[in-house]
C-alpha positions in Angstrom: 51.6 -7.4 27.5 50.5 -4.5 29.6 49.1 -1.5 27.8 50.4 2.0 29.0 47.8 4.1 30.8 47.5 7.7 29.9 44.9 8.4 32.6 45.4 8.8 36.3 43.3 6.9 38.8 39.6 7.8 39.1 39.5 9.5 35.7 36.3 7.5 35.0 33.1 7.6 37.0 30.0 5.4 36.4 27.0 6.3 38.5 23.3 5.7 38.5 20.2 4.7 40.4 16.9 2.8 40.3 13.9 4.0 42.3 10.3 3.1 42.6 7.3 3.8 44.7 4.5 6.3 45.3 4.6 10.1 45.3 2.4 13.2 45.0 2.9 16.3 42.9 3.1 18.4 46.1 6.6 16.9 46.6 7.7 18.2 43.2 6.0 21.7 43.0 3.8 22.3 45.9 2.6 25.8 45.1 0.8 24.8 41.9 -2.3 23.6 43.8 -2.5 20.3 42.1 -1.7 17.3 44.3 -2.2 14.3 42.1 -0.7 11.1 43.5 1.2 8.8 41.2 3.2 5.6 41.1 6.7 5.9 39.6 9.7 3.9 38.3 12.8 5.9 37.5 16.2 4.8 36.1 19.4 6.7 35.6 22.9 5.9 34.3 25.8 8.3 33.9 29.4 8.0 32.6 32.0 10.7 33.1 35.5 10.7 31.8 38.5 13.1 32.1 41.1 12.1 29.6 43.3 15.0 30.6 43.4 18.2 32.7 42.0 20.0 29.7 39.2 17.7 28.5 36.2 16.1 30.1 32.9 14.7 28.9 29.8 12.8 30.1 26.8 10.9 28.8 23.7 10.0 30.8 20.3 8.6 30.3 17.0 8.9 32.3 13.7 7.0 32.2 10.7 8.4 34.2 7.6 6.3 34.2 4.5 7.7 36.0 1.1 6.2 36.5 -1.4 8.7 38.1 -4.1 7.3 40.5 -7.0 9.5 39.5 -5.8 11.5 36.4 -5.1 9.0 33.5 -4.6 11.9 31.1 -1.2 12.5 32.7 0.1 8.9 32.7 3.4 9.1 30.7 6.9 7.8 30.2 9.9 10.1 29.5 13.1 8.9 28.0 16.0 11.4 28.2 19.5 11.2 26.8 22.1 13.9 27.7 25.7 14.4 26.6 28.1 17.2 27.4 31.7 18.1 27.5 34.2 20.8 28.1 37.7 21.7 26.8 40.0 24.4 28.0 41.1 26.5 25.1 43.4 28.3 27.6 44.3 27.2 31.1 46.9 29.2 33.0 47.6 29.7 36.7 45.4 32.8 37.1 42.9 32.6 34.2 41.3 30.2 31.8 39.0 30.1 28.8 36.7 27.0 28.5 34.4 25.8 25.8 31.5 23.7 26.9 28.7 21.8 25.0 25.4 20.4 26.1 23.1 18.1 24.1 19.7 16.7 25.1 17.2 14.4 23.5 13.9 13.7 25.2 10.8 11.9 24.1 7.6 12.1 26.2 4.8 9.7 25.6 1.3 9.8 27.2 -0.7 6.7 27.4 -4.1 8.3 26.9 -3.2 11.8 25.5 -1.3 11.4 22.1 -1.8 15.1 21.3 0.5 16.0 24.2 3.4 13.8 23.0 6.6 15.4 21.8 10.2 14.9 21.0 12.8 17.5 22.2 16.2 18.2 20.8 18.5 20.8 22.5 22.0 21.9 21.5 23.9 24.6 23.5 27.6 25.6 23.3 29.0 27.9 26.0 32.2 29.9 26.5 33.4 30.7 30.0 36.3 33.1 30.9 37.5 32.9 34.5 40.0 35.2 36.2 41.0 33.4 39.4 39.7 35.0 42.7 38.4 37.9 40.6 35.6 37.4 38.1 34.0 35.1 35.5 31.9 35.7 32.4 30.0 33.1 30.3 28.1 33.3 27.1 25.8 30.5 25.8 23.6 30.2 22.8 21.6 27.3 21.4 18.5 25.7 19.8 15.6 24.0 21.5 13.2 22.2 19.2 9.9 20.6 20.3 8.3 18.3 17.8 4.7 17.3 18.8 4.1 14.0 17.2 0.3 14.1 17.4 -0.4 17.7 16.7 2.0 19.5 14.4 0.4 22.9 15.0 2.0 22.9 18.5 5.6 22.5 17.2 8.1 25.0 18.8 11.5 25.9 17.4 13.3 28.1 19.9 16.6 30.0 19.7 18.1 31.2 23.0 21.1 33.0 24.3 22.4 33.6 27.9 24.9 35.9 29.4 26.2 35.4 32.9 28.8 37.1 35.1 30.1 37.0 38.6 32.6 39.2 40.5 34.4 38.8 43.8 35.2 41.8 45.9 36.6 42.6 49.4 39.1 39.6 49.5 36.3 37.3 48.1 34.0 38.1 51.0 31.5 39.7 48.6 30.1 37.9 45.5 28.0 39.7 42.9 26.4 37.6 40.1 23.8 38.0 37.4 22.5 36.3 34.3 20.1 37.2 31.5 18.5 34.8 29.1 16.5 35.6 25.9 14.5 33.0 24.0 12.6 33.5 20.8 10.1 31.1 19.2 9.9 31.1 15.4 6.1 31.3 15.4 3.3 32.4 17.7 1.0 29.7 19.1 -2.2 30.0 21.1 -1.5 30.1 24.8 2.3 30.6 24.2 4.7 33.4 24.8 6.6 34.0 21.6 9.6 35.7 23.2 10.8 35.0 26.8 13.2 36.9 29.0 14.7 35.6 32.3 16.8 37.7 34.6 18.7 36.7 37.8 20.6 38.8 40.3 22.5 37.3 43.2 24.5 38.6 46.2 26.5 36.8 48.9 28.5 38.3 51.7 30.7 36.6 54.3 30.9 38.4 57.7 33.8 38.1 60.1 31.6 37.3 63.1 29.7 34.2 64.3 26.3 35.9 64.8 25.9 36.5 61.1 28.4 34.4 59.2 26.8 34.7 55.7 24.0 36.5 54.0 22.7 35.6 50.5 20.0 37.2 48.4 18.7 36.2 45.0 16.0 37.7 42.7 14.5 36.2 39.6 12.1 37.6 37.0 10.9 36.4 33.7 8.9 34.0 31.6 9.3 30.2 31.4 7.7 26.9 30.2 6.7 24.0 32.5 8.5 21.7 30.0 11.8 23.3 31.2 11.3 21.2 34.3 11.4 17.4 33.8 9.3 16.9 36.9 6.3 18.7 35.3 3.8 16.7 33.2 1.7 19.7 32.3 2.5 22.0 29.4 2.0 25.7 30.1 3.8 29.0 29.7 3.9 31.3 32.8 5.5 34.5 34.2 7.4 34.2 37.4 8.9 36.4 40.1 11.0 35.1 43.0 13.0 36.7 45.8 15.1 34.7 48.2 17.0 35.8 51.3 19.1 33.5 53.5 21.3 34.1 56.6 23.7 31.6 58.2 25.1 31.9 61.8 27.9 29.9 63.5 27.2 30.5 67.2 29.8 28.0 68.3 31.9 25.3 66.7 29.0 22.9 67.3 25.9 25.1 66.8 24.9 26.5 63.5 21.6 28.3 62.7 20.0 29.8 59.6 17.0 31.8 58.5 15.3 31.8 55.0 12.7 34.0 53.5 11.2 33.5 50.0 8.5 35.4 48.1 7.2 33.8 44.9 4.6 34.7 42.3 3.5 32.9 39.1 1.0 34.0 36.4 0.0 31.4 33.9 -1.1 32.3 30.3 -3.8 29.7 30.0 -4.1 27.7 33.2 -6.0 28.9 36.3 -3.1 28.3 38.6 -2.0 31.9 39.2 -0.7 32.3 42.7 1.7 34.1 45.0 3.0 33.5 48.5 5.9 33.4 50.8 7.6 31.1 53.3 9.8 31.6 56.4 12.1 28.9 57.6 14.4 28.6 60.7 17.1 26.0 60.8 19.3 24.6 63.7 22.2 22.2 63.4 24.0 20.7 66.4 27.2 18.8 65.9 27.5 16.4 68.8 30.6 14.5 67.6 32.9 16.6 65.4 35.9 14.1 65.2 38.1 13.8 62.2 37.1 10.1 61.7 33.4 10.3 62.6 30.7 12.9 63.0 27.2 12.9 64.6 24.9 15.8 64.1 21.3 16.8 64.3 19.3 19.0 62.0 15.9 20.6 62.6 13.8 23.3 61.0 10.5 25.0 61.4 8.7 26.5 58.4 5.6 28.5 57.7 4.3 28.9 54.2 1.4 31.0 52.9 0.0 30.5 49.4 -2.8 32.5 47.8 -4.5 31.8 44.4 -6.1 34.5 42.1 -8.8 32.3 40.7 -9.0 29.1 42.9 -9.3 31.0 46.2 -10.6 27.9 48.0 -7.1 26.5 47.4 -5.4 29.1 49.6 -3.6 27.5 52.4 -1.2 28.0 55.3 1.3 25.2 56.0 3.4 24.6 59.1 6.3 22.1 58.9 8.7 20.6 61.4 11.6 18.3 60.6 14.1 16.5 62.9 17.1 14.6 61.3 20.0 12.7 62.8 23.2 11.9 60.7 26.1 9.7 61.7 29.1 9.5 59.4 32.1 7.2 59.7 34.3 9.0 57.3 35.9 6.9 54.5 33.6 4.0 55.5 29.8 4.5 55.9 27.1 6.9 56.7 23.5 6.7 57.9 20.7 9.2 58.6 17.1 9.1 59.7 14.5 11.9 59.8 10.9 12.6 60.8 8.9 15.3 59.1 5.4 16.7 59.6 3.4 19.2 57.5 0.1 20.6 58.7 -2.2 22.2 56.1 -4.9 24.8 56.9 -6.9 25.5 53.7 -9.5 28.2 53.0 -11.7 25.2 52.1 -11.6 23.5 55.5 -12.7 20.1 54.0 -9.3 19.9 52.3 -7.3 20.2 55.5 -4.7 17.5 56.0 -1.7 16.5 58.0 1.3 14.7 56.4 4.0 12.7 58.2 7.2 11.5 56.6 9.8 9.0 57.8 13.1 8.7 55.8 16.1 6.5 56.2 19.5 6.6 54.3 22.4 4.2 54.4 25.6 4.7 52.5 28.6 2.4 52.3 32.1 2.8 50.7 33.7 -0.4 49.3 36.9 -1.5 47.7 39.1 1.3 49.1 36.4 3.8 48.5 36.1 3.4 44.8 32.5 2.1 45.0 29.7 3.9 46.9 26.3 2.3 47.4 23.4 4.3 48.8 20.0 3.1 49.9 17.1 5.6 50.5 13.8 4.6 52.0 10.7 6.8 52.4 7.3 6.4 54.1 4.5 9.0 54.0 1.2 9.0 55.7 -1.5 11.5 54.9 -4.3 12.2 57.4 -7.1 13.8 55.3 -10.0 15.5 57.1 -12.6 14.4 54.6 -11.0 12.1 52.0 -9.7 8.7 52.8 -6.2 8.6 54.4 -3.4 7.5 52.2 0.0 5.8 52.6 3.0 6.0 50.2 6.3 4.2 50.2 9.4 4.7 48.0 12.9 3.3 47.7 16.0 4.3 45.8 19.2 2.3 45.3 22.1 4.3 43.9 25.8 3.6 43.1 28.9 5.6 42.2 32.0 3.8 40.9 35.3 5.6 40.3 38.0 3.8 38.2 
């Protein structure tokens, strides 16, 4: 006897990856001066389901295992479980009201630093009202609790709220967006900001010419915690400022260019990592084969980055980077890409000068009438140090996505 199906095809998605290899902190957050190398093993699994046009939910898990080469105090394993869902309280042709919910549980365990270990529980509901092609407003609030298992004096219970809005104007050619987040901690701890504010402003404009097709600007200002980023293994509060400007040009149907400028500044409450700087990046994309069934294009960019430190001035550096990438895509079948990337560092302390060279390869294949996608990523990095011994790093990721 066949059971009736109440879900259309591809209502369920199961995805995940396993990856392992070597990496350095400069690939995660380069400006922070620290460049510790570590070996990692990461695992991820995610399930998504849409029972109806009104309801959707997802659950996911992550495991991050890191073993640092020369800083054992940072060796750790993180286990993260996330769940979330959304339900449309109202869904009409031109407007909607959606209720969302996010849950997160994280435990971080250090091999040699038990006083740093903590469990995190986060709960955050959100309401979003959307007026089609006009505007959207969202309001979120929640609780974020950090329970330090080895040192109870460091426990943090935070309450936060966030208000966001965006508005389309001029036939959707102009987008204005902003958000404000306030977070309060129940008690003041040494080296911690009790109350945190975070403000974001964003503007995007689409032009009706090829020379400047799009311009986007974004400004951010506020206070944050390094624990907000799962890639960070340190535990500090800091103030940040960031301004980002980006332009896109479509000179012809086959040639696209872009420019980026970003200014950034961070001031740490207790760590001597205060720094500021900027980078400028120019990008070129050439589409050699723009067919409907297959595409071949080349990407390249050139970047200059300047970073200056308030305390560790010997860590000041200028970096030049160049990347060349080729991508070939047989649509509805397979995709492959290869890239070469070089970065050249000029430090204030000349003994720290180094050159880094990356080679990356990707292969992606669709199977079983495109319901299963398999992706293989390979990376090789060689660092030519002026004084220290040269190093090599390899990493691989195998990912899948199954729709059913």
